[in-house]
C-alpha positions, 0 to 999 in steps of 0.5 A: 211476343217475347220479353225483348219486344215487350221491353221495347214496347214499354220503352216506346210507350214511356217516351210517347206518354208521360202518364205511362212514364210517371206510373213506371217511375213511381213503381221503381222508386216508391219502395213498395208504396201504392200509386194512387193517381189523382187529378193533379197527376193527370194535369201535370201529364197533360201539360208536360205532353203539350210542352214535349209536343211543342204546343206550349213553349214554357211552363212552371210547376211547383209542388211541395216535397214528396207530393209528386 
């Protein structure tokens, strides 16, 4: 598999799976910090995937600053 195909697969994965998107974005913006997933990350990803699929029409999440 060449680099272009790998990038296309990653882009598709990020569109289809919020958890993959979250992890990738964290790596881009974290400045070298380590991503330490926790239950609330999974809960947010699950709820946002429901919103994206249309199963849930409204959702509200609040987080303190810098808590992802």
